[in-house]
VEXDREN-2710 file (C-alpha; in Angstrom, 1 decimal):
% VEXDREN-2710
k/r/px/py/pz
1/MET/144.6/-101.4/-205.4
2/THR/141.1/-100.2/-204.9
3/GLY/138.9/-100.9/-201.9
4/ARG/137.2/-99.4/-198.8
5/LEU/139.0/-98.3/-195.6
6/THR/137.2/-97.8/-192.3
7/LEU/138.5/-97.0/-188.9
8/CYS/136.8/-97.8/-185.6
9/PRO/138.4/-96.3/-182.5
10/THR/139.3/-98.9/-179.9
11/ALA/141.3/-98.8/-176.6
12/LEU/138.8/-96.2/-175.5
13/GLY/139.4/-94.4/-172.3
14/GLY/139.6/-91.0/-170.7
15/ALA/140.7/-87.9/-172.6
16/ALA/144.2/-88.2/-171.1
17/LEU/144.9/-90.7/-173.8
18/ALA/145.4/-87.8/-176.2
19/ALA/148.5/-86.7/-174.3
20/ARG/150.0/-90.1/-174.8
21/GLY/149.8/-90.4/-178.5
22/GLY/146.1/-91.0/-178.7
23/ARG/143.3/-88.7/-179.8
24/ALA/140.2/-87.2/-178.3
25/LEU/137.0/-88.8/-179.8
26/ALA/135.1/-86.1/-181.6
27/GLY/136.7/-83.6/-179.3
28/GLY/134.8/-85.0/-176.3
29/PRO/135.8/-86.4/-173.0
30/ARG/136.7/-89.9/-174.4
31/GLY/140.0/-90.7/-176.1
32/PHE/141.2/-93.5/-178.2
33/ALA/144.7/-95.0/-178.5
34/ALA/144.1/-97.4/-181.4
35/CYS/141.7/-98.2/-184.2
36/GLU/140.3/-101.3/-185.7
37/ALA/141.4/-100.7/-189.3
38/VAL/139.5/-102.6/-192.0
39/TYR/140.4/-102.6/-195.6
40/ARG/137.9/-104.2/-197.9
41/PRO/139.3/-104.8/-201.4
42/GLU/136.9/-105.0/-204.4
43/ASP/137.8/-108.7/-204.7
44/GLY/139.0/-110.9/-201.8
45/PRO/138.6/-111.0/-198.1
46/ALA/138.8/-107.9/-195.8
47/VAL/142.0/-107.2/-194.0
48/ARG/141.5/-106.3/-190.3
49/GLU/144.0/-105.2/-187.7
50/ILE/144.1/-103.3/-184.4
51/VAL/146.6/-100.4/-185.2
52/ALA/148.0/-97.7/-182.9
53/VAL/146.7/-94.3/-183.9
54/ALA/150.3/-93.1/-184.7
55/ASP/150.6/-96.0/-187.2
56/VAL/147.3/-95.9/-188.9
57/THR/148.3/-93.9/-192.0
58/ASP/151.4/-96.1/-192.6
59/TRP/149.2/-99.2/-192.2
60/ALA/146.7/-97.9/-194.8
61/GLY/149.5/-96.9/-197.1
62/ARG/150.2/-100.6/-197.7
63/PHE/147.0/-100.5/-199.9
64/GLY/148.0/-97.4/-201.8
65/ALA/148.2/-93.7/-201.7
66/ASP/144.4/-93.3/-201.8
67/ALA/144.0/-95.5/-198.7
68/ALA/146.6/-93.4/-196.8
69/THR/144.8/-90.2/-197.8
70/ARG/141.5/-91.7/-196.6
71/ALA/143.1/-92.7/-193.3
72/ARG/144.2/-89.2/-192.6
73/GLY/140.7/-87.9/-193.4
74/LEU/139.0/-90.4/-191.2
75/LEU/141.4/-89.7/-188.3
76/GLN/140.6/-86.0/-188.7
77/CYS/136.8/-86.7/-188.6
78/LEU/137.2/-89.1/-185.7
79/SER/139.0/-86.5/-183.5
80/ALA/137.6/-83.1/-184.6
81/PRO/135.2/-81.4/-182.2
82/ARG/131.7/-81.3/-183.4
83/PRO/130.0/-77.9/-184.1
84/PRO/126.6/-77.2/-182.5
85/PHE/123.7/-79.2/-183.9
86/ALA/120.4/-77.5/-184.1
87/GLY/121.8/-74.7/-182.0
88/LEU/122.9/-77.1/-179.3
89/THR/126.6/-77.3/-178.3
90/LEU/127.8/-80.8/-178.1
91/ASP/130.1/-80.4/-175.2
92/ARG/127.8/-82.6/-173.1
93/PRO/125.3/-85.3/-174.0
94/ARG/122.0/-83.9/-175.5
95/ILE/118.6/-85.5/-175.0
96/MET/115.9/-85.7/-177.6
97/GLY/112.5/-86.5/-176.0
98/ILE/110.1/-88.7/-178.0
99/ILE/106.6/-87.4/-178.6
100/ASN/104.6/-90.0/-180.5
101/VAL/101.3/-88.7/-181.6
102/THR/100.1/-92.1/-182.8
103/PRO/97.7/-94.8/-181.8
104/ASP/100.1/-97.7/-182.6
105/SER/103.7/-96.9/-181.7
106/PHE/105.4/-99.9/-180.1
107/SER/106.0/-98.3/-176.7
108/ASP/103.5/-95.5/-176.1
109/GLY/100.9/-95.8/-178.9
110/GLY/97.8/-93.8/-177.9
111/ASP/99.4/-92.1/-174.9
112/ARG/99.6/-88.8/-176.6
113/LEU/97.1/-89.0/-179.5
114/ASP/95.4/-85.9/-178.0
115/ALA/97.3/-82.8/-179.1
116/GLY/96.9/-81.0/-175.8
117/ARG/98.2/-84.0/-173.9
118/ALA/101.2/-84.2/-176.3
119/VAL/102.1/-80.6/-175.9
120/ALA/101.8/-80.7/-172.1
121/ASP/103.9/-83.9/-171.9
122/GLY/106.5/-82.3/-174.2
123/LEU/106.9/-79.3/-172.1
124/ALA/107.2/-81.5/-169.0
125/MET/110.1/-83.3/-170.9
126/ILE/111.8/-80.0/-171.4
127/GLU/111.5/-79.3/-167.6
128/ALA/112.9/-82.8/-167.0
129/GLY/116.0/-82.1/-169.1
130/ALA/115.2/-82.6/-172.8
131/ASP/117.0/-80.3/-175.2
132/LEU/114.9/-81.2/-178.2
133/LEU/111.5/-82.8/-178.8
134/ASP/110.9/-85.2/-181.7
135/VAL/107.3/-85.2/-182.8
136/GLY/106.1/-88.1/-185.0
137/GLY/102.7/-88.9/-186.3
138/GLU/103.4/-92.2/-188.1
139/SER/104.5/-95.4/-186.3
140/THR/107.6/-97.0/-187.9
141/ARG/107.6/-100.0/-185.6
142/PRO/108.3/-103.3/-187.3
143/GLY/105.3/-104.3/-189.3
144/ALA/103.7/-100.9/-189.4
145/ALA/102.0/-99.8/-192.6
146/GLU/102.4/-96.3/-194.1
147/ILE/99.6/-93.9/-193.3
148/ASP/97.9/-91.2/-195.3
149/GLU/99.9/-87.9/-195.3
150/ALA/96.7/-85.9/-194.4
151/GLU/96.2/-88.0/-191.3
152/GLU/99.9/-87.6/-190.4
153/LEU/99.6/-83.8/-190.8
154/ARG/96.4/-83.7/-188.7
155/ARG/98.3/-85.4/-185.9
156/VAL/101.6/-83.6/-185.8
157/VAL/101.0/-80.0/-186.9
158/PRO/99.0/-78.8/-183.9
159/VAL/101.6/-80.4/-181.6
160/VAL/104.6/-78.9/-183.4
161/ARG/102.9/-75.5/-183.4
162/GLY/102.0/-75.7/-179.7
163/LEU/105.4/-76.8/-178.6
164/ALA/107.2/-74.2/-180.8
165/GLN/105.0/-71.4/-179.6
166/ALA/105.9/-72.4/-176.0
167/GLY/109.6/-72.0/-176.9
168/ALA/110.5/-75.7/-177.3
169/ARG/113.1/-76.8/-179.9
170/VAL/111.2/-79.2/-182.1
171/SER/112.1/-82.0/-184.5
172/ILE/109.6/-83.5/-187.0
173/ASP/110.0/-87.3/-187.3
174/THR/108.7/-88.1/-190.8
175/ARG/109.6/-89.6/-194.1
176/HIS/107.3/-87.4/-196.2
177/ALA/108.4/-84.1/-197.7
178/ARG/104.9/-82.5/-197.4
179/VAL/104.8/-83.3/-193.7
180/MET/108.4/-81.9/-193.3
181/ALA/107.4/-78.7/-195.1
182/GLU/104.2/-78.0/-193.1
183/ALA/105.9/-79.0/-189.8
184/LEU/108.7/-76.6/-190.5
185/ASP/106.2/-73.9/-191.3
186/ALA/104.5/-74.6/-188.0
187/GLY/107.8/-74.1/-186.1
188/ALA/109.8/-77.3/-186.3
189/GLN/113.6/-76.6/-186.5
190/VAL/114.9/-80.1/-187.3
191/VAL/113.9/-82.9/-189.7
192/ASN/114.4/-86.5/-188.5
193/ASP/113.9/-89.1/-191.3
194/VAL/114.1/-92.8/-190.8
195/THR/114.8/-93.2/-194.6
196/ALA/117.8/-90.7/-194.5
197/LEU/115.9/-88.6/-197.1
198/THR/115.4/-91.4/-199.6
199/GLY/111.8/-92.3/-198.9
200/ASP/110.4/-89.3/-200.8
201/PRO/112.2/-87.8/-203.8
202/ALA/111.2/-84.3/-202.7
203/ALA/112.7/-84.6/-199.2
204/LEU/116.4/-84.0/-200.0
205/PRO/115.9/-80.9/-202.0
206/LEU/113.4/-79.6/-199.5
207/VAL/115.8/-79.9/-196.6
208/GLY/118.5/-78.4/-198.7
209/ARG/116.4/-75.3/-199.4
210/ALA/115.0/-75.1/-195.9
211/ASP/118.6/-74.8/-194.5
212/VAL/117.7/-76.8/-191.4
213/PRO/119.5/-79.6/-189.5
214/VAL/118.6/-83.2/-190.4
215/VAL/118.9/-86.6/-188.7
216/LEU/119.8/-89.3/-191.3
217/MET/118.9/-92.8/-190.0
218/HIS/119.8/-96.2/-191.5
219/MET/117.0/-98.6/-192.2
220/ARG/117.2/-101.8/-194.2
221/GLY/113.9/-102.0/-196.2
222/GLU/110.8/-100.3/-194.9
223/PRO/108.9/-100.7/-191.6
224/ARG/106.3/-103.2/-192.8
225/THR/108.9/-105.7/-193.9
226/MET/112.3/-104.6/-192.4
227/GLN/112.5/-107.4/-189.8
228/ARG/112.0/-110.3/-192.3
229/ASP/115.3/-112.0/-192.1
230/PRO/117.7/-109.0/-192.5
231/VAL/121.1/-109.9/-193.8
232/TYR/124.4/-108.0/-193.8
233/ASP/128.0/-108.8/-194.9
234/ASP/129.2/-106.8/-191.8
235/ALA/126.4/-104.9/-190.1
236/PRO/128.4/-102.0/-188.7
237/LEU/130.4/-101.5/-191.9
238/ASP/127.4/-101.8/-194.2
239/VAL/125.5/-99.2/-192.1
240/PHE/128.6/-96.9/-192.3
241/ASP/128.7/-97.2/-196.1
242/HIS/125.1/-96.4/-196.4
243/LEU/125.3/-93.4/-194.1
244/GLU/128.5/-92.2/-195.8
245/ALA/126.7/-92.2/-199.1
246/ARG/123.8/-90.3/-197.7
247/VAL/126.1/-87.7/-196.1
248/ALA/127.7/-87.3/-199.5
249/ALA/124.3/-86.9/-201.2
250/CYS/123.4/-84.2/-198.7
251/ALA/126.6/-82.4/-199.4
252/GLU/125.7/-82.3/-203.1
253/ALA/122.3/-80.8/-202.1
254/GLY/123.9/-78.1/-200.0
255/ILE/123.6/-79.7/-196.6
256/PRO/127.0/-79.8/-194.9
257/PRO/128.0/-82.3/-192.2
258/ALA/127.6/-79.6/-189.5
259/ARG/123.9/-79.7/-190.2
260/ILE/123.7/-83.5/-190.1
261/ALA/123.4/-86.1/-187.3
262/VAL/123.6/-89.7/-188.2
263/ASP/121.6/-92.5/-186.6
264/PRO/122.6/-96.2/-187.1
265/GLY/119.0/-97.2/-186.7
266/ILE/119.0/-99.8/-183.9
267/GLY/116.2/-102.2/-184.5
268/PHE/115.4/-101.0/-188.0
269/GLY/116.0/-104.0/-190.3
270/LYS/118.4/-105.6/-187.8
271/THR/118.6/-108.7/-185.6
272/VAL/119.6/-108.7/-182.0
273/ALA/123.1/-109.8/-183.1
274/HIS/123.3/-106.9/-185.7
275/ASN/122.2/-104.4/-183.0
276/LEU/124.9/-105.6/-180.6
277/GLN/127.6/-105.5/-183.3
278/ILE/126.6/-101.9/-184.2
279/LEU/126.4/-100.8/-180.5
280/ASN/129.8/-102.2/-179.8
281/ARG/131.3/-100.2/-182.7
282/LEU/129.4/-97.0/-182.4
283/ALA/132.6/-95.0/-182.4
284/LEU/133.0/-96.0/-186.1
285/TYR/130.3/-93.5/-187.1
286/GLN/132.3/-90.6/-185.8
287/GLY/134.4/-91.1/-188.9
288/LEU/131.5/-89.5/-190.9
289/GLY/132.4/-86.2/-189.4
290/CYS/128.8/-85.6/-188.1
291/ALA/127.1/-85.7/-184.7
292/VAL/125.9/-89.2/-183.9
293/LEU/122.4/-89.8/-182.5
294/LEU/121.4/-93.1/-180.8
295/GLY/117.9/-94.4/-180.3
296/VAL/117.8/-97.5/-178.1
297/SER/115.0/-96.5/-175.7
298/ARG/112.6/-99.3/-174.8
299/LYS/113.5/-101.3/-178.0
300/SER/112.8/-105.0/-178.2
301/PHE/116.4/-106.2/-178.3
302/ILE/116.6/-105.2/-174.6
303/ALA/113.8/-107.6/-173.7
304/ARG/115.3/-110.3/-175.8
305/LEU/118.6/-110.0/-174.0
306/SER/116.8/-110.0/-170.6
307/ARG/113.5/-111.5/-169.5
308/ASP/111.1/-110.4/-172.3
309/GLU/109.9/-107.4/-170.4
310/PRO/107.1/-105.2/-172.0
311/ALA/108.2/-101.9/-173.5
312/LYS/107.5/-99.7/-170.5
313/ALA/109.6/-102.0/-168.2
314/ARG/112.8/-101.6/-170.3
315/LEU/114.2/-98.5/-168.6
316/PRO/117.3/-100.1/-167.0
317/GLY/118.3/-101.7/-170.3
318/SER/117.7/-98.5/-172.1
319/LEU/120.0/-96.6/-169.7
320/ALA/122.7/-99.3/-170.0
321/ALA/122.7/-99.1/-173.8
322/ALA/122.6/-95.3/-173.7
323/LEU/125.6/-95.0/-171.4
324/ALA/127.5/-97.5/-173.6
325/GLY/126.7/-95.2/-176.5
326/LEU/128.1/-92.2/-174.6
327/ASP/131.3/-94.2/-173.9
328/ARG/131.7/-94.6/-177.6
329/GLY/131.2/-90.9/-178.5
330/VAL/127.5/-90.6/-179.1
331/GLN/126.4/-86.9/-178.8
332/VAL/122.5/-87.2/-178.8
333/LEU/120.2/-89.7/-177.1
334/ARG/116.7/-90.1/-178.4
335/VAL/114.6/-91.4/-175.4
336/HIS/111.2/-91.9/-173.9
337/ASP/112.3/-91.5/-170.3
338/VAL/113.8/-88.0/-170.2
339/ALA/114.3/-87.4/-166.5
340/GLU/116.0/-90.7/-165.8
341/THR/118.3/-90.4/-168.9
342/ALA/119.2/-86.8/-168.0
343/GLN/120.3/-87.9/-164.6
344/ALA/122.3/-90.8/-165.9
345/ALA/124.0/-88.6/-168.5
346/ALA/124.8/-85.9/-166.0
347/VAL/126.6/-88.4/-163.8
348/TRP/128.4/-89.9/-166.8
349/GLN/129.5/-86.4/-167.8
350/ALA/130.8/-85.5/-164.4
351/ILE/132.8/-88.7/-164.1
352/ASN/134.4/-88.3/-167.5
353/ALA/135.1/-84.6/-166.9
354/GLN/137.6/-85.6/-164.2
355/GLY/140.1/-86.4/-166.9
356/VAL/141.1/-89.7/-165.3
357/ASP/142.4/-92.2/-167.9
358/ASP/140.5/-95.3/-167.3
359/ALA/142.2/-97.3/-170.0
360/GLY/144.9/-98.4/-167.7
END
C-alpha cells in the first residue's frame, strides 16, 4: 500500500511528559504524549486516529513497512532538539522584528520608508529584545503587485547595510534572487522568501552557494491573487506537503535542514478557517526537522475573529496567537511589536521552565 503518513503531536503539556512515555517537542519545554496520525492512501479516504507515542510505529505498520519507517523518522524529527538557526540557539523563543521599507505594507506602510528612520527603529527593536531584523522592500499584502527590482534594491540595501554595520543580525525579506544577492553583500545573514525559493529560478542555487540560513514560507498563489477563494483538501496537511517538498529541494541544492526555518504562511492564500486549522496544528511542522517560524502579527484574521480592529490595534490578538504558537513548539516569532512580544515570551518561557506537567 502506498500513501502519505503525517504525525501531529497532541496531548501537549509540560516536558515531564517525556518521563511518562511521551516525548519532548523539538527538544523544548513542551512535551507530547500522543499524535494525530493521518494516513492518506493514493486512492480512498484518509485514516485518522489519535495514537499514543509508544504505539505510533505499530499503528503505521498496518499500512506497510514504508509507513512504519516514515513514522520512526517523523517521531525523531518531532522530538530532536533543533540546532542554532542563524547563530541563535533555540533554547528559548526568538524574535524577528519586522522592518518594512515600503509605502504600502498592510500594517506599517510608509512608517519606515526613510532609510535613516528604518535603521533607527531597527536598532530600537534590538534594544527591546529582537534577535533578528527582517528587512523588506516589497509589500506582499493581499492584492499587492510586484515591484521593480531596482526600486526594491533602492529601498532595502541602505537599511540592510546600516543595520549590519551597527552589529544587528539582518534577514532580507524578498522573492528576488538579485535582491537576495545584493542584500547579502550589504551584510544580511538570512534570506526570508515568501515563495520558499520558487518565485525566482535563480534563488535556490543562490542560497545554496551563499551558505546562509533561509526561511521557507508557504503561499498559495501570489500576493496579487492569493486571497481569491483559496481551497485546500486539508489546509495543515497540504501546507506540510508543500514545505516538505521544498525542504527536500533545498537538501538537493546543498541546504540542510539545520539552515532552514519553515513558515506555514498564515494569511497567505488562506481563509480565516484555514488559518485557525493551521494554528491549531502547528506542532505538525516540527516533523519537517527544521525550526518553525510563525508570523501572525497584526494580521487580518485577528480582526475578523474580534471587532474588525485596524492593524495597529491588533496587539492583544497577536500575542494570543503567538503564545499559542509557542505552546505548539514554534521557535521564532516574526512581529511588529517587539517589546511586548519579548515580555510575553519571557514569561511563557519562565512558566514552562518550571517543568510542571500541565496535561493533567
